[in-house]
ZAMARGU-4260 file (C-alpha; in steps of 0.2 Angstrom, whole numbers, plus 5000, padded with zeros to 4 digits):
<rodrens>
0) 5130/5770/5296 | 5147/5777/5292 | 5142/5780/5274 | 5126/5789/5279 | 5136/5800/5291
5) 5148/5804/5278 | 5134/5808/5266 | 5126/5820/5278 | 5142/5828/5282 | 5145/5832/5263
10) 5128/5838/5261 | 5130/5850/5276 | 5146/5856/5269 | 5137/5860/5253 | 5122/5868/5262
15) 5133/5880/5272 | 5142/5886/5256 | 5126/5891/5247 | 5122/5909/5245 | 5105/5909/5253
20) 5113/5901/5269 | 5127/5914/5270 | 5116/5929/5267 | 5103/5922/5279 | 5115/5921/5293
25) 5123/5938/5289 | 5106/5947/5289 | 5099/5938/5304 | 5095/5949/5319 | 5094/5935/5332
30) 5103/5919/5336 | 5087/5909/5332 | 5087/5918/5315 | 5105/5913/5312 | 5101/5895/5314
35) 5086/5894/5303 | 5095/5897/5286 | 5108/5883/5289 | 5094/5870/5294 | 5083/5875/5280
40) 5097/5874/5267 | 5103/5857/5274 | 5085/5850/5273 | 5083/5857/5255 | 5100/5850/5250
45) 5095/5833/5257 | 5080/5833/5245 | 5092/5837/5231 | 5106/5824/5234 | 5096/5810/5242
50) 5089/5804/5225 | 5107/5805/5218 | 5113/5793/5232 | 5099/5781/5230 | 5101/5781/5211
55) 5120/5778/5212 | 5118/5765/5226 | 5105/5755/5214 | 5118/5755/5200 | 5132/5749/5212
60) 5121/5735/5218 | 5111/5730/5202 | 5120/5738/5188 | 5135/5732/5177 | 5151/5729/5187
65) 5164/5734/5174 | 5167/5743/5158 | 5159/5757/5149 | 5141/5752/5153 | 5145/5754/5172
70) 5151/5772/5169 | 5137/5776/5158 | 5124/5770/5171 | 5133/5780/5184 | 5132/5796/5174
75) 5114/5793/5170 | 5111/5790/5189 | 5119/5806/5193 | 5110/5816/5181 | 5093/5808/5184
80) 5095/5809/5203 | 5099/5828/5202 | 5084/5831/5191 | 5072/5822/5203 | 5081/5830/5218
85) 5079/5848/5210 | 5061/5845/5207 | 5058/5839/5225 | 5067/5854/5232 | 5057/5866/5220
90) 5041/5858/5226 | 5045/5859/5244 | 5053/5876/5245 | 5036/5886/5247 | 5032/5875/5262
95) 5049/5878/5270 | 5050/5897/5269 | 5037/5908/5278 | 5025/5918/5267 | 5034/5932/5259
100) 5051/5926/5265 | 5056/5916/5249 | 5073/5920/5241 | 5072/5935/5229 | 5076/5924/5214
105) 5061/5913/5218 | 5050/5928/5218 | 5057/5935/5202 | 5044/5935/5188 | 5058/5932/5175
110) 5056/5913/5171 | 5071/5912/5160 | 5082/5920/5173 | 5076/5908/5186 | 5079/5893/5174
115) 5096/5900/5170 | 5101/5902/5188 | 5093/5885/5193 | 5103/5877/5179 | 5119/5884/5185
120) 5116/5878/5203 | 5112/5861/5196 | 5128/5861/5187 | 5138/5865/5203 | 5128/5852/5212
125) 5132/5839/5199 | 5150/5843/5200 | 5150/5841/5219 | 5141/5824/5216 | 5153/5819/5203
130) 5168/5823/5213 | 5161/5814/5228 | 5157/5799/5217 | 5175/5798/5209 | 5183/5799/5227
135) 5171/5785/5233 | 5175/5774/5218 | 5194/5777/5220 | 5193/5773/5239 | 5183/5758/5235
140) 5195/5752/5222 | 5210/5754/5234 | 5201/5745/5248 | 5196/5731/5235 | 5215/5730/5230
145) 5221/5729/5248 | 5208/5716/5252 | 5214/5706/5237 | 5232/5707/5243 | 5227/5702/5260
150) 5218/5687/5253 | 5233/5682/5243 | 5244/5684/5258 | 5233/5673/5268 | 5232/5660/5254
155) 5251/5660/5253 | 5253/5658/5272 | 5240/5643/5271 | 5250/5635/5257 | 5266/5637/5267
160) 5258/5630/5282 | 5251/5615/5273 | 5268/5612/5265 | 5276/5613/5282 | 5264/5600/5289
165) 5266/5589/5274 | 5285/5589/5276 | 5283/5586/5294 | 5272/5571/5290 | 5285/5564/5278
170) 5299/5566/5291 | 5288/5557/5304 | 5285/5543/5291 | 5303/5541/5289 | 5309/5543/5307
175) 5296/5532/5315 | 5300/5516/5306 | 5318/5519/5308 | 5316/5521/5327 | 5305/5506/5329
180) 5317/5495/5320 | 5332/5501/5330 | 5322/5499/5346 | 5316/5481/5342 | 5334/5476/5337
185) 5340/5484/5354 | 5326/5474/5364 | 5331/5458/5355 | 5350/5461/5359 | 5346/5466/5377
190) 5335/5450/5380 | 5351/5440/5377 | 5362/5451/5389 | 5351/5461/5401 | 5333/5455/5402
195) 5328/5468/5414 | 5334/5482/5403 | 5325/5473/5388 | 5309/5472/5398 | 5311/5491/5403
200) 5314/5496/5385 | 5299/5486/5379 | 5288/5494/5391 | 5294/5511/5386 | 5291/5507/5368
205) 5274/5501/5372 | 5271/5518/5381 | 5277/5527/5366 | 5266/5518/5354 | 5251/5520/5366
210) 5254/5539/5365 | 5258/5541/5347 | 5245/5529/5338 | 5229/5539/5343 | 5236/5555/5336
215) 5243/5548/5320 | 5226/5552/5311 | 5223/5568/5320 | 5230/5585/5314 | 5231/5591/5332
220) 5237/5584/5349 | 5237/5589/5367 | 5252/5594/5378 | 5249/5579/5389 | 5250/5567/5375
225) 5266/5576/5368 | 5274/5575/5385 | 5270/5557/5387 | 5277/5554/5369 | 5293/5563/5373
230) 5296/5554/5389 | 5294/5537/5382 | 5305/5541/5367 | 5319/5548/5378 | 5317/5533/5390
235) 5320/5521/5376 | 5335/5531/5370 | 5342/5532/5388 | 5343/5513/5389 | 5350/5512/5371
240) 5363/5525/5374
</rodrens>
């Protein structure tokens, strides 16, 4: 939808700058008469440029992606689309204008003059299309480059996150055995001096293991489980210290 709206806006801009539109508006005697030339010119311009849009879109979707072949196909699409569009506009022109209201050039009996002027208009239309195509390809390349940079940043962030998680797992693997061995040694010592404290520490250790073991193989945890884990861990250290 945005591309179609942009295409219609460009065609309208070109149509409003055409000589038949300008002279038609200047010579009109009523407001309705002033509206007819722009609408008519816009319709004929759509007939001229729509085949160009379709041809370029077909090359973009089905044609070569890179290299000289892609450029050649786009140039051929521009030229071929304009030829088809010009023939369509020439065939429909008598149906759009009222009888006897055709532009003076269309009523001119000099065929060579009409061909020469028509060729000049075709060259101008081709320049409009080529400029729009170059601008579109430049914007598309810029968007593609920006998307590639964004994907690279996302990939880098994902790698950093994976590295941080791996380091955390290594730290947990180093800390937990150390904590368990120290706690068991403390329990053994307390059972010799203070059996109640030893039983309390053993109970807190059991709570710690009950909270930590289910989450060892899971990448995520819950706030309730983390609070229970921290509470049991601190309770053990409270008795030890």
